[in-house]
Backbone as CSV, one residue per row, in Angstrom:
resi,resn,N_x,N_y,N_z,CA_x,CA_y,CA_z,C_x,C_y,C_z
1,MET,14.340,14.299,12.656,14.054,13.948,11.341,13.663,12.536,11.379
2,HIS,14.449,12.121,12.091,14.614,10.468,12.819,13.386,9.630,12.361
3,THR,12.424,10.399,13.223,11.036,9.636,12.931,10.145,10.539,11.843
4,SER,10.668,10.620,11.129,9.817,10.979,9.244,10.909,10.196,8.700
5,SER,11.824,9.472,9.018,12.421,8.768,8.354,12.209,7.466,8.928
6,ALA,12.089,6.929,10.001,11.157,5.470,10.826,9.848,5.477,9.933
7,ARG,9.095,6.743,9.563,7.829,6.572,9.320,7.947,6.327,7.644
8,LEU,8.888,6.999,7.329,8.488,6.384,5.686,9.270,4.924,5.172
9,GLU,9.765,4.793,6.930,10.008,3.052,6.204,8.708,2.517,6.036
10,ALA,7.844,2.388,6.992,7.352,1.848,7.587,5.886,1.623,6.938
11,LEU,5.640,3.461,5.787,4.793,3.436,5.069,5.247,3.078,4.494
12,ASN,6.465,2.652,3.588,7.116,2.295,2.409,6.818,0.820,2.328
13,ALA,7.022,0.236,3.682,6.259,-1.134,4.208,5.332,-2.015,3.738
14,ARG,4.476,-1.022,3.760,2.952,-1.210,4.048,2.185,-1.243,3.134
15,HIS,3.427,-0.687,1.933,2.780,0.234,0.960,2.998,-0.976,-0.270
16,SER,4.279,-1.744,0.142,4.808,-3.124,-1.034,4.104,-4.244,-0.088
17,ALA,3.739,-4.162,1.211,2.842,-5.358,1.592,1.268,-5.429,0.621
18,ILE,0.622,-4.084,0.589,-0.435,-4.158,0.159,0.005,-4.996,-1.445
19,ALA,0.524,-4.039,-1.757,0.784,-4.545,-3.663,0.721,-5.688,-4.018
20,SER,2.271,-6.726,-2.643,1.891,-8.153,-2.994,0.847,-8.798,-3.403
21,LYS,-0.124,-8.440,-1.975,-1.928,-8.440,-1.304,-2.984,-8.595,-2.787
22,ILE,-2.411,-7.282,-3.248,-3.140,-6.955,-5.078,-2.336,-7.904,-5.294
23,GLU,-1.531,-8.055,-5.805,-0.939,-9.664,-6.875,-1.894,-10.899,-7.203
24,GLN,-1.313,-11.059,-5.635,-1.975,-12.711,-5.034,-3.311,-12.508,-5.297
25,GLU,-4.219,-11.903,-5.483,-5.898,-11.589,-5.232,-6.065,-11.821,-6.565
26,GLN,-5.024,-11.555,-7.469,-5.231,-10.918,-9.114,-4.860,-12.165,-9.966
27,SER,-3.822,-13.156,-9.112,-3.597,-14.048,-9.909,-4.941,-15.511,-9.029
28,ARG,-5.421,-15.064,-8.068,-6.738,-16.125,-7.316,-7.835,-16.315,-8.555
29,PRO,-7.958,-17.105,-8.702,-9.112,-17.639,-9.535,-10.278,-17.000,-8.802
30,GLY,-11.252,-15.858,-9.205,-12.583,-15.659,-8.174,-12.203,-14.517,-7.719
31,SER,-11.659,-14.151,-8.203,-10.767,-12.985,-7.164,-12.352,-11.439,-6.562
32,SER,-11.377,-11.213,-6.117,-12.827,-10.544,-5.508,-12.262,-9.117,-5.700
33,ASP,-13.615,-8.371,-6.787,-13.665,-7.521,-7.171,-13.495,-5.562,-6.018
34,TYR,-14.473,-6.388,-4.697,-14.423,-5.697,-3.392,-13.599,-5.378,-3.265
35,LEU,-12.843,-6.467,-2.910,-11.516,-6.510,-2.069,-10.357,-5.993,-3.049
36,LEU,-10.084,-6.013,-4.117,-9.511,-5.874,-5.117,-9.070,-4.250,-4.944
37,ARG,-10.369,-2.822,-4.835,-10.588,-1.967,-4.719,-10.362,-1.446,-2.994
38,LEU,-10.276,-2.308,-2.379,-9.959,-2.219,-1.436,-8.951,-1.877,-1.212
39,LEU,-7.613,-3.260,-1.393,-7.207,-2.858,-1.391,-5.654,-1.475,-1.779
40,LYS,-6.357,-1.925,-3.239,-5.859,-0.071,-3.977,-6.175,0.959,-3.487
41,GLN,-7.778,1.913,-2.430,-7.561,2.160,-2.192,-6.900,2.709,-0.560
42,GLN,-6.140,1.409,-0.617,-4.847,1.736,1.043,-4.209,2.075,0.252
43,LYS,-3.656,1.528,-1.074,-2.449,1.646,-1.372,-2.445,3.285,-2.135
44,LEU,-3.901,3.355,-2.389,-3.188,4.589,-2.647,-3.179,5.884,-1.836
45,HIS,-3.175,5.513,-0.597,-3.716,5.836,0.718,-2.086,5.828,1.462
46,LEU,-1.197,5.114,1.123,-0.315,5.244,1.801,0.658,5.704,0.453
47,LYS,0.393,5.711,-0.838,1.190,6.827,-1.874,1.326,7.807,-1.001
48,GLU,0.328,8.053,-1.239,-0.131,9.824,-0.635,0.560,10.494,0.874
49,GLN,0.892,9.424,1.359,1.250,9.712,2.711,2.712,9.388,2.645
50,ILE,3.454,8.763,1.970,4.330,8.658,1.617,4.975,9.854,0.597
51,GLU,4.195,10.203,-0.808,4.411,11.841,-1.142,4.298,13.105,-0.122
52,GLY,3.819,12.473,1.035,4.241,14.287,2.514,4.950,14.423,2.275
53,ILE,5.530,13.178,2.896,6.830,12.888,3.439,8.032,13.237,2.426
54,VAL,8.248,13.075,1.808,8.944,13.068,0.731,9.474,14.496,0.306
55,GLU,8.472,15.194,0.168,7.906,16.269,-0.263,8.536,17.540,0.667
């Protein structure tokens, strides 16, 4: 079980980092829609992985 909790922590950290990048990009003038879409897809993928471990 130790590996899944370590993996969960790593996924949560990456999820938070991507959320911060999304916020930064959205607040930047002339933000890139493509980059935002890419970051949001990555965030969603991480969320799905996290939910797979938690369930």
